[in-house]
C-alpha positions, 0 to 999 in steps of 0.5 A: 974711913978716917977723917971727920966721923960721919954720925948717923942721927937717929939710926935704927937699932941693928937688930931691926936690920935686914939679914937677907943679904941686902946692903945697908948703911951701918954705924959701928965703932972700930977698935980705936974708938973711931965711929964709922959709917959704911955699907955692910951686908949681913952674911949667914953661914949658908951664904958664906959657904956658897961663896966657897972657903972654910967658914963656921958659925963664928963667921956669920954676921955683918961684913964691910969692905974696909978698902977695895981689897979688904973685907972685915966682919964688924959689929954695928950698933945702928943702921939705915936703909939706902936712900934714907938721908942723914939728918945733919 
């Protein structure tokens, strides 16, 4: 995810994104201030528990793969549906 940032133009507000488990492209800022665009999925507590493990309400939210082995809960601020092109 490093390198030149990919910036979504005119992203939809994150509070309008689907929370049904659909995967969407999101825009988020990491702890280093780097803007990132990645595929993410909102996971409810029920969905997390269905996958096994010890989860609580604080784990609910947007999850993305940082690499092929690592998932992280992120705080995106924008999104776009699959197939919606970047306007660059």
